[in-house]
Wavefront OBJ file of the C-alpha trace (Angstrom):
o trace
v -33.969 2.724 -144.243
v -35.333 5.029 -146.996
v -35.930 3.716 -150.510
v -32.552 3.059 -152.168
v -31.295 5.646 -154.640
v -28.743 4.926 -157.349
v -26.683 7.898 -158.497
v -25.529 7.590 -162.115
v -22.982 10.083 -163.432
v -21.913 9.929 -167.063
v -21.424 12.122 -170.122
v -22.900 9.304 -172.210
v -26.691 9.614 -172.228
v -27.035 6.149 -173.749
v -25.046 4.625 -170.885
v -27.434 6.034 -168.292
v -30.456 4.961 -170.320
v -29.187 1.407 -170.768
v -28.358 0.986 -167.070
v -31.714 2.295 -165.826
v -33.642 0.284 -168.425
v -31.845 -2.932 -167.478
v -32.353 -2.355 -163.773
v -36.063 -1.714 -164.217
v -36.388 -5.265 -165.493
v -35.624 -6.476 -161.961
v -38.385 -7.190 -159.470
v -37.229 -4.376 -157.186
v -35.847 -1.315 -158.929
v -34.358 1.616 -156.989
v -34.867 5.313 -157.586
v -32.373 6.829 -160.026
v -30.617 10.184 -160.010
v -28.924 10.745 -163.367
v -26.360 13.512 -163.865
v -23.765 14.450 -166.438
v -20.193 15.160 -165.409
v -20.733 18.875 -165.867
v -23.767 18.848 -163.575
v -22.049 16.924 -160.809
v -22.524 19.095 -157.699
v -19.599 17.523 -155.791
v -21.582 17.411 -152.543
v -24.346 14.888 -153.199
v -24.505 12.349 -150.365
v -28.134 11.256 -150.491
v -27.632 8.058 -152.432
v -27.213 4.375 -151.692
v -24.929 3.395 -154.570
v -23.019 5.529 -157.087
v -22.242 4.422 -160.640
v -19.811 6.428 -162.750
v -19.934 5.804 -166.481
v -17.870 7.201 -169.346
v -16.618 10.706 -168.584
v -14.266 13.163 -170.165
v -10.832 12.652 -168.660
v -10.736 16.118 -167.095
v -13.928 15.350 -165.147
v -12.874 11.944 -163.870
v -11.028 13.230 -160.813
v -13.641 15.904 -160.114
v -16.354 13.246 -159.932
v -14.529 10.325 -158.333
v -12.600 12.161 -155.634
v -15.602 13.246 -153.507
v -17.460 9.988 -154.180
v -14.444 7.977 -153.075
v -14.383 9.849 -149.754
v -17.912 8.715 -148.879
v -18.849 5.378 -147.342
v -21.375 4.470 -150.047
v -20.570 1.720 -152.573
v -18.970 3.102 -155.734
v -18.778 1.514 -159.188
v -16.980 2.830 -162.255
v -17.522 1.452 -165.759
v -14.528 2.071 -168.038
v -14.247 1.637 -171.800
v -10.474 1.227 -171.946
v -7.751 -0.397 -169.884
v -5.863 2.869 -169.369
v -8.806 4.468 -167.570
v -9.579 1.340 -165.554
v -5.956 1.126 -164.404
v -5.962 4.805 -163.412
v -9.166 4.417 -161.395
v -7.887 1.322 -159.579
v -4.648 3.045 -158.626
v -6.003 6.436 -157.568
v -9.356 5.390 -156.064
v -8.859 1.850 -154.765
v -12.221 1.674 -153.030
v -13.946 1.877 -156.407
v -15.237 -1.323 -158.005
v -14.112 -1.128 -161.642
v -15.890 -2.872 -164.516
v -14.755 -2.849 -168.121
v -17.208 -2.649 -171.006
v -16.833 -6.255 -171.973
v -19.399 -8.947 -172.677
v -22.139 -9.140 -170.024
v -20.835 -6.047 -168.176
v -24.361 -4.665 -167.773
v -25.720 -7.739 -166.005
v -22.622 -7.882 -163.825
v -23.033 -4.217 -162.877
v -26.703 -4.538 -161.955
v -26.053 -7.712 -159.986
v -23.119 -6.259 -158.039
v -24.862 -2.943 -157.359
v -28.043 -4.750 -156.268
v -26.027 -6.800 -153.801
v -24.451 -3.580 -152.530
v -27.922 -2.133 -151.924
v -29.006 -5.263 -150.045
v -25.887 -5.055 -147.910
v -26.465 -1.363 -147.203
v -30.039 -2.144 -146.145
v -28.837 -4.949 -143.889
v -26.215 -2.698 -142.291
v -28.812 0.028 -141.715
v -31.144 -2.470 -140.046
v -28.262 -3.744 -137.939
v -27.420 -0.216 -136.782
v -31.077 0.381 -135.903
v -31.214 -2.901 -134.008
v -28.017 -2.043 -132.120
v -29.397 1.357 -131.139
v -32.669 -0.216 -130.004
v -30.772 -2.876 -128.059
v -28.629 -0.235 -126.360
v -31.737 1.716 -125.358
v -33.417 -1.425 -124.012
v -30.284 -2.348 -122.065
v -30.303 1.094 -120.482
v -33.948 0.693 -119.516
v -33.264 -2.795 -118.175
v -30.414 -1.435 -116.030
v -32.737 1.224 -114.630
v -35.400 -1.407 -113.971
v -32.952 -3.675 -112.144
v -31.788 -0.730 -110.051
v -35.356 0.081 -109.040
v -35.968 -3.560 -108.147
v -32.898 -3.595 -105.959
v -33.790 -0.293 -104.294
v -37.541 -0.773 -103.877
v -37.298 -2.110 -100.308
v -35.215 0.868 -99.252
v -37.638 3.228 -100.995
v -40.619 1.579 -99.339
v -38.954 1.927 -95.931
v -38.320 5.630 -96.601
v -41.920 6.111 -97.748
v -43.236 4.354 -94.645
v -41.156 6.666 -92.479
v -42.453 9.749 -94.300
v -46.066 8.626 -93.988
v -45.682 7.727 -90.324
v -44.052 11.001 -89.337
v -46.461 13.127 -91.355
v -49.413 11.319 -89.757
v -47.972 11.922 -86.281
v -47.622 15.629 -87.010
v -51.127 15.906 -88.435
v -52.918 14.169 -85.552
v -51.745 16.763 -83.029
v -54.332 19.554 -83.266
v -53.059 23.081 -82.868
v -49.385 22.128 -82.973
v -48.918 23.456 -86.480
v -49.871 26.594 -88.311
v -52.376 26.314 -91.137
v -49.607 26.819 -93.697
v -47.322 24.177 -92.152
v -50.242 21.749 -91.896
v -51.079 22.241 -95.575
v -47.445 21.648 -96.537
v -47.263 18.421 -94.523
v -50.531 17.218 -96.041
v -49.001 17.839 -99.473
v -45.921 15.814 -98.481
v -48.164 12.997 -97.216
v -50.276 12.975 -100.398
v -47.222 12.933 -102.671
v -45.713 10.147 -100.551
v -48.883 8.102 -101.024
v -48.695 8.682 -104.756
v -45.095 7.470 -104.877
v -46.104 4.461 -102.773
v -48.807 3.606 -105.330
v -46.250 3.798 -108.133
v -43.923 1.451 -106.260
v -46.785 -0.960 -105.623
v -47.596 -0.968 -109.312
v -43.928 -1.570 -110.099
v -43.884 -4.610 -107.821
v -47.091 -5.856 -109.423
v -45.565 -5.540 -112.900
v -42.535 -7.501 -111.749
v -44.790 -10.353 -110.599
v -46.748 -10.280 -113.868
v -43.523 -10.410 -115.893
v -42.253 -13.337 -113.831
v -45.507 -15.232 -114.455
v -45.270 -14.593 -118.201
v -41.612 -15.678 -118.232
v -42.504 -18.915 -116.429
v -45.360 -19.588 -118.865
v -43.066 -19.023 -121.857
v -40.431 -21.278 -120.302
v -43.002 -24.030 -119.749
v -44.324 -23.637 -123.296
v -40.776 -23.895 -124.644
v -40.188 -27.143 -122.734
v -43.502 -28.502 -124.043
v -42.575 -27.654 -127.650
v -39.163 -29.262 -127.211
v -40.728 -32.418 -125.778
v -43.331 -32.518 -128.564
v -40.629 -32.162 -131.206
v -38.718 -35.061 -129.690
v -41.709 -37.419 -129.898
l 1 2 3 4 5 6 7 8 9 10 11 12 13 14 15 16 17 18 19 20 21 22 23 24 25 26 27 28 29 30 31 32 33 34 35 36 37 38 39 40 41 42 43 44 45 46 47 48 49 50 51 52 53 54 55 56 57 58 59 60 61 62 63 64 65 66 67 68 69 70 71 72 73 74 75 76 77 78 79 80 81 82 83 84 85 86 87 88 89 90 91 92 93 94 95 96 97 98 99 100 101 102 103 104 105 106 107 108 109 110 111 112 113 114 115 116 117 118 119 120 121 122 123 124 125 126 127 128 129 130 131 132 133 134 135 136 137 138 139 140 141 142 143 144 145 146 147 148 149 150 151 152 153 154 155 156 157 158 159 160 161 162 163 164 165 166 167 168 169 170 171 172 173 174 175 176 177 178 179 180 181 182 183 184 185 186 187 188 189 190 191 192 193 194 195 196 197 198 199 200 201 202 203 204 205 206 207 208 209 210 211 212 213 214 215 216 217 218 219 220 221 222 223 224
């Protein structure tokens, strides 16, 4: 995941300054994007967490509506109970904090936890995608293992018949002979690939057995 970005939107310059200053006291501080309500572009989605501070009432809906429709964590700090009640009712996904004692520490703590959770979810999605890709590759590998005997039989038949055709002098035109030699050479190449595939299977089985034996040894050693 990219470095976390905290979007702060407020008409109160001091609010933005206090929040960023407090957060920079933490060991890991995010990147900040600070905007006033008037400068809110309504289409910003490149952020990890959004924090809405004091705004003029007419801008509250303009700012919160698009933010509420995103999946990113959203916090709103209100200075009065009327505004906090309005935000809770109209935008229920928003985490509302009132400007009471210790609100700043609570905000930084909650938003930091939201960033950690977003990072964890991003890693989980990456892991799931990687797992899905590996499962697809494993399915293909199992299919090749199951089909390798049939493929080897087909390759043996191709090689045998092409050799029979090539050992009869004068039975083929120069062009046909060249084409059959190409078929034979490509068949040999495929055969080499299949041989290497079988060799890799044996190597993987040996490694798996060694790891299994090492695991039993560690378990036995731990029990002593």
